C-alpha positions in Angstrom: 58.7 126.4 111.6 56.1 125.3 108.9 57.9 125.0 105.7 61.3 125.0 104.0 61.2 129.0 103.2 60.9 129.5 106.9 63.5 127.0 107.6 66.0 128.7 104.8 64.9 132.2 106.3 65.9 130.8 110.0 69.2 129.9 108.8 70.4 132.9 106.4 69.3 135.3 109.4 71.4 133.1 112.0 68.5 132.0 114.0 69.1 128.7 113.3 72.5 127.2 113.4 73.8 124.8 110.3 73.8 121.4 112.1 69.9 122.1 113.3 69.1 122.9 109.5 70.6 119.7 108.6 68.9 117.7 111.1 65.5 119.2 109.8 66.3 118.7 106.6 66.8 114.9 107.4 64.2 114.1 109.3 61.9 115.9 106.8 63.1 113.4 103.9 62.7 110.3 106.3 59.2 112.0 106.7 58.9 112.1 103.1 60.1 108.6 102.4 58.0 107.0 104.9 54.6 108.7 104.2 55.0 109.7 100.6 57.0 107.5 98.8 56.3 104.4 100.7 56.0 101.6 98.9 56.3 103.4 95.1 60.2 104.7 95.6 61.8 104.5 93.2 61.0 101.9 90.5 56.9 102.0 91.2 56.5 105.2 89.4 54.7 108.8 90.3 51.4 108.7 92.3 49.1 110.8 90.9 50.9 113.9 89.9 49.7 116.2 88.8 46.3 115.0 90.3 43.7 113.7 88.1 41.4 116.0 90.1 42.7 119.2 88.5 42.7 118.5 84.9 39.0 120.3 84.7 40.8 123.3 85.6 43.7 123.4 82.9 40.9 123.1 80.5 39.4 126.7 82.0 40.5 129.8 79.9 43.5 132.0 81.4 41.8 134.9 84.0 43.7 137.3 81.6 43.4 137.6 78.0 46.7 137.3 76.0 48.5 140.8 75.6 49.2 141.4 71.6 51.9 143.9 70.5 53.4 146.3 72.9 
């Protein structure tokens, strides 16, 4: 499985039993806690989110003009 959507689909389709899904979710959370939240969780605040590097993208005009009336 590559992402949580695939995990959900596998459970929904009956290809993955609930105990295995629960184990996968707990392991995913431990990974996040150890590598993403390490030293910051909970009181230290958010990391650079949303990343400052995307600020120039937010300043670009929308790709489509706003729709007027209909």
